[in-house]
N, C-alpha and C positions, 0 to 999 in steps of 0.2 A: 529435572526437566532439561532437555538439551537446548543449547542456544540455537535460535532460529537461523542465524547466519551459517552456523556449522551444518545444521540439518539441510538447509537449502543447497549448500555446496556438495554435500554427500549425494543428495537426490539428483542434482544436476550431473554429477560425475557418473552415477549409475545409469541414468537415462541416456547419457551420451554414448554409453557402451551397451545399449540394448536392454537396459533395465536391471542388469544382473552382473555382478563381478565377484571374483574370488577375493577373499579378505586380504590376502597379500597384495594383489593387484590394486585394490582400492586404497590400501595403505600407501602404496607407492605413488598413486595418482594425486592424492590430496596432501601428502607430506606429513601425516600424523604418525606418531609412534604407535606401536602395538597397544601399549597401555592406554593411550589417548583414544584410539579407535574403539577399544573395548568399552571404555567408560562412556563414550559418546553414543554408541549403539545401545548400550544398556539404558542410558538416560532417556533416549528417544523412544525406546520400546518397539515392540513388533507392529504397532499401529503405523509406524513410519519406516522401519527397516526390519526385514524378516531374515533371520539367519537360517539357512537351509543346507542340505547336503552334508549332514553330520557336522555342521558348524564351520564349513569351509567357504561358503558363498553367502552373499547378501543380496536381497532383492529390495527395490524401491517400492514402498507401499503408500497409498493415500486413500483418504475417505472422500475426496472430491468426486462428485458425480455430475453427469450431464442431465439437464432438464429434459424430460420426455415430451413436454408440451410443445406444439408447433408455435404457439403464441403465448408468451409469458410476460407478465407485467413486472417481473423482478422477483428472484428467489435466491436461495443460498447455493444454487447449482450453476454450472456453466451453461450458458445459452448458446449452443452451437449445434449444427446438424451432424448426425452420426457419421456421415461419410467424410467429415473433416479428418478423422483418424484412420479411416479404412481405405478410401479411394480418393483420387484426384478428380473432382467433377466440377469443372469451371462453369457449367451451365446450370448448376443447382441454384434454385431460387431462395434457399434458406441460408442463414448466416453461417459463414465459415470463419468469422472474425473473432478469434479467441482472445485478441488483445483489445477488444472494445472496453469502454469504461466499466460496464457492469461485470464483465468477466475478470478484468484486472482486480476489481475489489474482492471477488471470490478468491482469486489466486493469492492475493496479498494476505487474506485472512488465514490461508493455509500455508503461508511461508513458501510460496512457489513462484514468486514474482520474477525470479532470476532465470527461469527456464525458457528456452527457445521453443518455437512451435513444434519442431521435431522432437524435442525432449518431452514436451507435454503429451504429444501423440503416443510416445512409448509408454509413459506413465499411465495414461488413461486406458490404453489398450490392455494392459496387463492387470488392471484393477477393476474396471467397470464392465459388468456383464452386459450392459446396455449395447455394447459394440459387437457382441457375439451374434451369430445367426440364431433364429428362434429354435426353441426345443420342440421336438415332435409331439404333437398333441396326442396322437394314438399311442406312442411309446409310454407317455406319462399317465395313460388311463389304466384302469384295472385290466390285468392281463399282460400289459407292457409289450404288446405285439404291434408291429407296423407292417402292413401287407407289402409295402414297397421295399422293406428291408434295406439292403445296401444302396438301392436306387433313390432312397429318400434324400431330399436336399435339406433336411432339418437335423438337428442334433439329437441323437439317441442317448440323452443324458438326463439325469434327475433334475427337474427344473427347480426344485427346492434347494438342491446343492448349489446351483448358480446364484441363488439368492442368499446363500450362507445360512440357510434355515432348515436343513434336512434334519429331522428329529431321530433318524434311525442310524445308530452306529453300524447296524448290519443291513443297511439298505440294499434291497435286491436289485435296484436299478443301478445303472453304471454311473460312477462318479469320475470316469476316466475320459479326459479330453484328448488323450494321445493314442487311442486305438485307431485302427486303419480307417474305418468309416467316418468317425467323428473328426479326426484330423483332416481328412479329405474335404469334409464340409467346411471346416474352419478355413482351410487354405483357399477354397473357392470364394469364401466370404471376405478374403483379404487378411486373414490372421495367419501368420507364418508359424512354423513349428517352435521357434524359440519363444515367441510371445505366448503361445499356447502352453508351453512348459512352465513359463513364469506364472501365468494365470493359474495353472494347476497347483503349483506350490502354495500360492497365496490362499487359494480357496480350500485346499486341504487343511491349512492352518485354521481358517475361519470355521470350517466344519468341526474340527476338534474343539475349538474354543466354544462354539455354540453348544455342543454336547456336554462339555464340561460345566457350562453354566446351567444347563438343564438338570444335570446330576449333582449340583453343587452340594447338596445335603448329604450325599453318599460318598463313599470312597471311590470317586470317579475313575481312577486309573485301574481299578480291578476289572473293568469291563473287557470283554473280548472284542477287539476292534477289527474283526474279520469282515472284509467286504466281498463283493462279488468277484468271481474268478477273473473277470476282465481287468480288474485293478491290480492283481498281484500284490494285494495289501493284506498280508496274512497275520500280522501280529505286532507286538511291541518289542522293539530292540532294547537290549540292556543299555541304559544311559551312561553307565560308567565309562565305557570306551569313548563314547561321543564327547562326554564332558572333558575327559583327559585330553582328547585331541584339541578341543577348543582352548583349554587351559595352556597347552603347550604352545599354541600360536599367539594367543592374546592374553593369557593369564586371567581368563574370565572365571570368577567363582561359579561352580556348577549351579548353585542355588539361585543365581541371578539371571540365567539365560534360558530361553525357550528354544528348543530345536525341533525341526521337522525335516524329514527327508522325503523328497518327491517319490511317489509310487513308481514312476516310470524308470527310476534309476536302478532299481534292483528288486529282488523278491521280498526284502524285509524293509521296514520303515520305522523311523523314530518319530514319535508324536510329541506334542507339547506337554511338558510336565510342569506342575505348579512349583513355584519356588517356595522356600520355607516361609517367606513373608506372605504368601498367598494361600496357605493351607486353610481350609474352611473350619477345621477343628484343631484343638490342641492348646498349648499354653498361650499362644497369641491371642486367643479369644478372651482371656481374663481381663485384659486391659482395654477391651473394645469399648469405645465411647468416652474414654478418658481423654482430657485435653492434653495435648503434647505441645508444650511451649516451644520446644526445639523445632517442631514441624511448622509452627507459625513463623518462626524466624527464617526457616528454610524457604517458606513460601515467599516471604518478603525478599529474600536474597535472590530467588529465582526471578521475581518480577524485575529487580534491578539488573540482573544478568541479561534479561531479554529486552531491556530498554537501551536505546542508543542516543537519547536526547538529554542534554543537560538543562536543568531548570533555570530559566532566565531570571526568575525572581530571586533565587538563592544566590546566583553568581553576582547579581547586582547588589542586593542588600539582605532580604529576608523573605522566606517562603512560609506563609501562614499554614500551609498544609502539613509541614514538618514531615514525619515519617510516612504519612498517608499520600504524599506526593508521588505521582506516577513517573516523574522524571528523576534523573540522577542529580544529587546535590554535590557540587564540586566548586572549588574556589576559582577555577579558571574556565573560560568558555570552550575548552577542549580538554580531552583526557585520553591518553593512550593506555591500552590494556592488552594483556597477553592471556591466552586461554591454556589452562593446564590439562584439558580433557574433561573437566567437570565444571569449572567456573572461571570467571575472568578476574585478573589481578592487575593492579596498577603497575605500570612500568616506571622505572627511575629515569632521571635526566629527561623529564617530560618536555622541557622547553627546547632542548637540543633536537629531539625527534621532531617536534612541531615545526621548528625553524627550517629543518631540512625538507620536510614534507611540503611546506609552503612554496618552495622554489621548484618550478616545473622542470628544471634541468635534472633534478634528482629523482631517479627511479628507485633508489635504495639508499640506505645509510649503512655503509660497510662496517663502520666502527661498532655498530650495535647488531650487525647481521640482520637488519630489517629490510625486507623487500616490499616497497610501496606498491608494486604492480600486483603481486599475489597476496599482499597483506599477511606476510608470514615473518616469523623470527626463527631462524633455523627451521625446525619442522613444526613449530607451533603457530597457530593463528594469532594475529594481532588485529585490533580494531581501534578506530578513532571515534570517540564520542564527541558531540559538539552541541552548542546551542543551536536553535533553529536558524535557518537561512534568513538573512536580513531582509530579503524581499517578501518573506511571509509574515514577518512581524516588524514592520517599519517603525512602530512606536517605541520599541524597546532598545535599550543600549546593550552592548556586549553580545549582540547576535553575531552570527558568522557571516562575514562578507566573502562570498565566493567569487573568484576571478577565473575567467575562461581564456584559454590560450590556444593558438594554432601554431604548428611548426612550419617554418619556411624552408627554402631550398638550402640555406646555410645551416640548417639544424638549430636555428634560434627560435625560441618560443616568443610569439608576438601576442600581446593581449588584445582581445577583441575590442573594437572601438578605437584602438590606437592606430595611427598611420605607420605603415612599415616604411623604413628609410628608403627614399627614392621612389616611393609609391604614393600617389595622391588619393587613392581609394580608401574609403573608410567602411568598416564592417559594423554590424550591430554591436552595441555595448554589452559588457558582461551582465549588467543588470537586466537587460532585455532577454538575453539568452537564459539567464538563471530563472526568470519568471516563467519562461516557456518550459524549462526543464522541470520546475516544480509542478507545473500543470500536468506534464506527461513525461516521465523519465525514459520512456521507450520511443518517443516520437522521432520522426524524420522531418526536419523543418527546412523548407526552401527559403532562400533569401537572396538578395541581390547586393553586390558590391561593385560599384562602377558599372561597366557593361557586362559583367559576368554573372551568371546564375549559379548558385551553389545549393547543395543539400547538406544539412548538418544532422548527422545520425548520432543521437544521444546514446543508444545502446552500444554501438560499435565504437563510439568516440572518434568519428572521422568526419572530415569535410571533403565533399566531392564536387568538382567542377562538372556541371551537368553536360557541358558541350565537349570538353576535352577528356573527361573522365579521370583527370588527375586527382589524386587523393592525398589529403594531409592528415596527420595525426592531430587530435584535439585533446586538451587536458583541462581539468577543473581542479583548482587548488584554492585553499582559503588564504585570506590575507593574514600575514603573521601579526600576532598581538602578544607581546611579552607579558610576564607577570607584573613588571613595572608599569607597563602601559595600562594594565587592568586597574592597578591601584590609582593611577592618575585619573583615569576615567571615573572611577568611583568617588574620588575626592573632589572631582570637578575641575582639576587643574588641566585636564586634557579632555577634549570632547571626542566621542566616537564619531568618526568621519562619515559613518553611514546615516547619521541622524542630522537633519538640518537644524541650524541654530535659529529657530523661529520662536519668538516670544508670543505671548497671547496679545490680542488687540488692546490698544491703550485705553479704549473706552470700557473695557470689562471691569467689573467690581473686583478689586484686588483682594478683598476680604473673603471672596467666594471662589477660590481657586483650589479645588481638592487635588491631592496627589493621585487619587483614583476616582473614577466615576464622574459625576457632574453635580452642579448646583444650578437651580432655576432661579433667576433673578428677575423680579418684576420691574418693568421699565416704566419710568414716569411718563404720564401722558402729555407732558409739556415739552418733551425732548424731540429733536429732529429725527432721531432714530425711530421713535414711536410713530411720528407722523408719516414717515416714509413707508412703513409697513401698513399703516392704516389706509393710506391713499391707494396703495397697490391692491389691498383687499377690497376696498369699496368700489373699485372700477367695475366689478361684476357682482358685488354683494351689497347694493345700496339699501336694501330693506332689512339689513342685519346690523346690530350694534355690537361693538367690541366691548367686552367686559374687562379684559386685561390682556397684555402681551408680556410673555416671559422670555428672557434671553437664556439660552442653554449654554452654560460655561463648562465645557469638558476639555481641559487642556490636552489630554492624550489624543482625543479625536481631532482636535484642532491642528496639532503637530503633524498627524498623519495626513490630514487634508492639505496642509502646506507642502509636505514632502511630495505628495502626489502631484500637486500643482507644479512644483519645480521639475519633477521628472517629466511631466507632459510637455513642459516648456522646452526642455532640452531636446526631447524627441521631435519637437516642432521647429527645430532649427533656431531656437532662441526667441521665437515669437510668442507673445502672450496668448494664453489659452482662454477661449470664451467662457465666461462665468456668469451664471444667472441666479436670481432669487426666484424660486418656484414653490408652488403649493403642493402639499401632499395630504390627502385625507386618510384617516385610519381610525380604528376603535381605541377606546381609552386603555384597554388592557395591554396594548402594544407600546404605549407611550414611554414607560420607564425603560423598556428594553431598547428602544430606538435611541433614547437620550444617553444610555450607557454604552451600547455596542454599535450604534449607527443603524442605518437602514440595511436590511438584508432580507430580500424577498423569500429566501429559503427558510428563514425563521419567522419573520413577521407576516409573510404572505405577500401576494402581489395582486393588486386590484386591476384585473384585466390582463390579457396576454396577447392582444391583437398585434402588437409590434415587437414581441419578444418576451422572454422570461427574465424579467429584471424588475427594478423598482421604478414605479411610474410617478412622474411629476408633471404638474400643469402650470401653464402661464396664467390661467384664469382661476380665481378662487372658486367660482361657481361650479367648475368641473370637479374639483376636489371635494366640494361640499356634499356631493352625492355619495361619498364614501365615509362621511362623518356621522355616525349614529348619534342621536340626541342622548344627553345625560340629564340628571336633575338640574345641573347648573346651566346646561345649554349644549354647545358643541365645542370640540377641540380640533384645531387644524395646525399642521406643521408648516413652517416656512423654512425651506432648506436652501443652503448655498450649494450650487451644483456646477461642477466643471463639465459643461456639455461638449466643449471642444469641437472637433469636426464631426458632423452627424450625417446620417443617411436614413432613408425611409426604412422602417422596421418591417419585420416579418414574424408571424406567430411562431415559426420554427426556430428563431434565433435564440441561442443561449449566451451569445456574446455578439458584439458588432461584427460585421463582415470585414474581409480584407479590403484595403484601399485600392490595391492594384495587384500585379503579378507577384510582387514582393510580399510573401505571406507572413513576414515579421511585422508588418505595419497594418494596424486595424483602425477603423473609425472609433471615435470615443463614445458615441451614444447613438441611439436610434430615435426617430421622430415619426409623427403621423403624416407630416407634409413637409418636404424639404424647402419649399419656397416660403411657406408661412406656417412654421411649426407652432402647435399649441400644446402638444403632449410630447414629453421627453422620457425615454427609457434608458436607465443607467444600469450596467451590469456589474460594475466594479464599485464596491461601497466606499473605497477610499476617495472617490470623486465627489463624495457628498459630505456636507456638514449640516446636521440638524440644528439650525441657528435659533429659531423662535417657535413658540407655541402660542397660538391665538385662541383665547376663550371668548366665544361670542354667542349671541342669541338673536332670535327674530324680534 
């Protein structure tokens, strides 16, 4: 399996040059050796990169397709209108936003997140028949005659061929997109000759593969692959010459590569041939079905090669998943690796590389020939694995604290949130920017610093003054942590600065403080703690009696809650954040999940969406009671400690609180039903909540 990062880079390079490049050109653009490129293309396979023209050119291939429905509730396809790739139509009422959340998810699943809109257009146009003009209905009927002939504005091409499912090796209908009439129709429809040529090559290969599968039980390559005269596709070329040509360029073993030559290039064509590993009959079948332990190991190695995240449990102490863990196990929160064309290998002097990388002044490490801009070492790719960002897992130690910088007029890197010398203006902090980056790595975020308005472009890594259009470079680098620092943090002699030193409340039962998860402690009915909750409950629930109140002791969630509280306080200029004890009604099945993982409306559901898609809490217990189904023992209701902060009236469409002002980096903290006298609060960020008590009661 080819590494996703390498595949993405190759696809991006090909699509930036029209979807197709010569092998030597591609090798020069990406800086891989001939051997590395050979191994990479072979590992990725023709489903990602198709070698054509006798082994001298490569095309970018993808199985991503566009959803054909005008309205779709979500699928595995891209939801954009067809004219996104073909025409520029600003008046179109359908979506052209290929970078919306749903489409980004699809692109990420196919390792295409790094491609620009123009590159995606190239890739889709040469792979998805959806963008082609319609095939002529009359031409595809029996007789294959269209009375309009060359005046027809539809394709005179076999419609099954364009679906990759033509069953006839000797199909009497045309499979040629490059003849005069068909090419003219394509160009009228916005498809140029180069794109048509690329599409032709890809679908020639699909046709051959489809027929090979159809004839799998037979000696498939003994068929006569003669097509109609319009194709100039008259037979099979000897593969010896083609294989030797490819070997001389990239040293590719002939048995490992599939070749196809486009029909428009000449009178004869090379078709895909099965490798020795793929022959349907022969010695290879003897061992069919036998378990290969080496393949299991290779599968595990491939999973690790495709993972770029270090397991936080392992680097801290111990990972219970052991070999089944999806993350990389390593003793440091970072790891530098080099790619040899097939797999990734650890680099030596790891700490030296990491220290250099953490300094934004360094764009390279000359002593090791490492370029941090291109992430290469000589002609080989390098990568940095790390633990998750500290803003995504605030409860964990040894996460990666990312720091954001911008470059001033003196070419000095200034950390965001820090005052530049001689300048009283402050910009948003690295933590705020990192949160936004994690939410959308391709976003363009407007913000205000002093009297100036700026735009921060994550994809281009630039900061632009919207008034004067001056542009600054932006850089994101991790905070350096040495191996000695790691040991000190693990032994407790040094604390990870990204985690607040917040102990559990003094009134908690010290004998019930688990390392993971929670303990439910029954509160004595003679304590002030019990009476405070009882009084608040009975303000609107006088006809119900409390059976017991349990305190939820979850140290991990408590630390996150305190971390969030401090963060909100800093963002509020040092002022205390408004905090309330509120009620929440839910069913018994969600109780353990909430106590362990906190409230999350995406998992536990949300009772009502009138004021936004979040977790709902009420000032009055009677409101929450309507969402508490009865059990044999009675009813269960949560009392949560909630950081409501600054709130605003909600809206059913909200998935987060709205912006406070023109500065789009600052949001309200929660939404309410009524700003003057709120009784219902909606919280979108679960770290603002701590599930503190469970009340068991009956009528």
